[in-house]
N, C-alpha and C positions, 0 to 999 in steps of 0.2 A: 397403803401401800402398794405400789403397780408391782405388778410381774408382768415381763416378755413371755407369751405360752405361743409355741408352735401352731400350728391349725397346715393340715392337708386337705386340697382341695381335689378330691377322686374324681370329679366330673374333668377336670383340667389335666389331671396326673396321666401319662402315659407309659409307664411303669419301666423305666429306664435304668430307676436303681441307681443313677449319680448320688442322689441322696443319700442314699443308705453306706455307701462308700467315704462319703463327708463325714459324717455323724460320728462325732466322737464320743459320745454316751453307748453308742452300739444300740440304740432301742430302735432301730428302723428295722420292717424286713418289708418284703414283697407280698401281698395277700392277694390273691386272682387275679393279677397284675397291676396291680395300684399300692403306691408306696404306703405304708401305713407306720403310725407308733405303737412298738408295745406298751409303751407307758404313756397314757394320756397328759400326764401331770408332768410332760417335758416342758422345764422353765429356767427362763436365766443362763441359757450355756453359751456356749459360741457362736450358734447359729451358723455351722458352716454347710447345711444341709442346703440353706436358701439362697447362696447364689451358686449353688452347684444344679437347683433345679433350671434344666434350659425351658421346661414349658409354662416355669411360673405357678408351681401350682400350690408353691410352700407359702405360707406371708406368717406375719409375728401378730397376736391380737393384746394389745391390751388390759390386762384383768385386774380391778379392783380386790384384792383377797379379803377385804375387810367386810364384803359384800356377801361372802359365804361362810356358813357355818360350818367349821373347819372339820367337826367329823363326820357329818351327811357328803361333804368332797372327798375325806379320804375314803369312806365305804364305797360312794360311786366309782371313784379311779381304781379299786382295790377290785371290784366286778369284772370295769372293762378292762382292765388289765388280766385277768383271768382267762376270762372269753377272748381276748387277742392270743395270748398266751396258747392258749388250747387249738385256737382256729390255725395257727404258725404250725404249730406239733401237728396237725391233724393233713393243713397242706404236704407238710415234708414229707410224711407216710404215705401220701399219695405219689408225690411223685417220684417214689422210690419202686412202685409196682410196674 
């Protein structure tokens, strides 16, 4: 089974934030002036962020989920999600000072 997975190229992203406003799942934010996904397992969504990005930094990658061990993938995404949330919280706290 193929899944459409969102990818953001941080070298192309200019940090305009239009993708964040367009994301219906509400799982994007700016970190250090670049758009990031708070959940790396963003897949099979409406992909409203893709046309909203004027820089063309967002792409879709088709991944065959049968190629991955589900438990290992879940652990990986849980670790990445926790790191992204901590980073976003830290940036919010720093911006308040």
